[in-house]
N, C-alpha and C positions, 0 to 999 in steps of 0.2 A: 488654682481656681477651685472654691468649694461652693457649691450650689445646693440648697435644700428645697423641695417641694413639699408644702404643706398641703395635703391633699386627702382624698378618701381611696380606698382600695377599688381598684379596678374589677367589676364583676366578671368571673368566670365565663369563657365563651362568647364574650362580645369584643369586636375587632379594638384593637388599641387606640385610643382616643389622640387627639394631637398632641396633648400634652405630653403623654407617657413616649409619645414617637420623639418628640422634642427633646425628652430628657435622655433617651438612649444616644440621638445624635451627639448631644453635649458630651454625654460620655465617651464616645468614639473619639471625639475631638480633644480628649485630655483632661477634661474637667470632673472633679470628684462628685458624683451625685449621692445624694440622701433623700431618701423619700420618707417622709413623717406622717403616721396616721395618728393623729390626736386621740380619736375615739377607741382605739385599739390599744393605745399605750398612754394612758393619762400621765402628764407630766406636773410634777409639783411646780408650782409658779417660783418658788423660792430656788429651785434648782436650774431655772432656764438661764442659758448663756449664750451670749452673741459669739458664734463659732464658725460662722460661715460668711462668705463674701456677699451673698444674696440669698433671700428667701423668698420664694414664689408662693402666695397665697392662692390656693387654687379649689378652697373649699369654704362654704358659708356656715359650716356647722357653730353651734356655740364653742365646742371644744377647739376647733380650728382657730376663730376668733379669739378667743381667751388667749391661746399660745402666741398669736400674732401681735396681741395688744401688748403681753408681757414682753416681746422681743422689742416693740416699737418703743417702749419705754426704756431699753437698753440702747436705744440708737441704731438697731439693726437696719439695714437696706432691705425694704420689702417691696415686692412687685405683684400687684398694685399696693401702694400705702395703705396702712390699716384704716387711717381715718376716711380715705377715699372710698374702701369697699364698705365702710359702715354707712357713708352717705348714701351710696346707690342702692343699699338694702332697706332703708327707712324711707317708705313711699312720700310722707309728709316732708322731709327733708329734700329728698330727690326732687319733689315738685317744686319745693320754692328755689331750689338752685336751679333747675332749668328755668324757671321763669325769669330768675335774675340774670340768666344769660341770654335771654331773648328767645328761648326755643319753645315753640309750641307743645302743649300737652293737651289732651283731651279733658273735658270736664269730668269725665268718667275714670281718671287716672287713679285717682286715690280709692276707688272702687275697685281697681284691678279689671275693668271692664273696657277692653279697647273699642274704638268706634269701627263701625263697619268700612270696608273699604280694602284696598289692596296692601297686602303686607309684603315689606321686605326688609333686608338686614344691612346694617353697616358694621364692619369689622376694621379695628385699628390695631396694628402693630408698629410699636415705634412711630415713626414719622410717615407712616403709609396707611392708606385707607382703602378698604375694599368694599365693593357691593356685590350682595348675592340676592338675587329673586330667583329661586330655583336654581339656578347658574349664575356665574360672574356677569356683572354688568359694568358698563362705564359709568362712573359717578358723575352726577351732574353736579354744577357749581352749587345749587341750593342745597342738595344732600350734602356736598363737601363741607359747606359752611357749619350745617347742623353737625357733623362729626366732629369738626374742629371745635365748635362751641360746647359741646358736651365735654370732650376731653379735657379742655382747658378748664371748665367749671368744676369738675370733679377731680381734677389732678389724675387722669388715667393716662397709661401709655400702651395698655393692653387692654382691649374692651370690645363689645359687641353691643349694637343698639338697634331695638326693633321698632321699625318705623310702619306706620299705617298712612297710606295716602287717601284721604276722604275728600270727594268734590276738588280734586286737583292740589289739596294742601296736606304737605307731610306733617304727620304728628309723632312725636316720641312716644312710645308707650312702655318701653323697658330699657334698662340699663344693665348689662352683665360686665363685672370687673374682670372676669376671666372666662370667656365662652368657648365654645368647642370649634369655632372656626370651621363649621360644615360649609363647603362649596368654596373656599377660598384656595386657589391654585398653590400647591406645595406649602401648605400652611405650617407644618411641622418644620421643614426646613427653614422657612421664613421667622418662625418664632425662634428657634434655635439660634438661627445666626444673629438676630437682633439681641437676644440674651448674652450670648457669648461676647458680642461686641461690647454691649452695655457694661457687662462685668470686668472686662479686659481694659477699657479705653475711657469709660464715662463715668463720672461721679454721679452716683445716684441720690445722693444727700438731698437734691432739690427735686427729684422726680416726685411729682405730685404734690408739690408745695402750694399750689394754687396761689390766692393772691393776685399780684400784678404780674408776676412771671409766668409767661405761657407755659403748661406741660408740654405742648406739642408746637415747638416754635416754625417747624417748616413741614409740616403733615403734607403728603402729595398723594394722589390717587395712585394705584397700582400700574 
């Protein structure tokens, strides 16, 4: 099992983030892990080869996205898919995607100005959804539906959603295709476990395909 992480170098002296801890766990379980830092080692697009079972896109830099795009044209399995990541990063496209999915976004979304209200976060790992409001909380049916709709609309299997509750109404103000999972209990273990299972047993060719096939068929609260 060969897994590559397209990422940025971790700053010295800062505690290891969830992604790197998940990579360590996967390595302990026998996976061959490669960390790719596109900014430090520019890659000639003509030399890009699909030589891993799965690529995890954990950076939104131009170099990282260019590499992911080149791999995508070769049919590489990428988590999250290149197109899904691109849709999340473009606010106009993201806004239209959310609107089509029936998810409320504030009028100030395109300006990057969230409405005033109570902030909370939703995180998705595979088919499981977690809520964090300073600390973990039980997902309500309304928030669960928002999480599922966002995941299906963008074709995401790993994600974070920033929500602001204003006058009792939840609004989505940001979508992150590979968040830090701060506040999610045992996040690194959960992430590594899902990646290992997905790489071992699940065909990821349809992950994030969007369209009529839901990317999250059985998402459930933690």
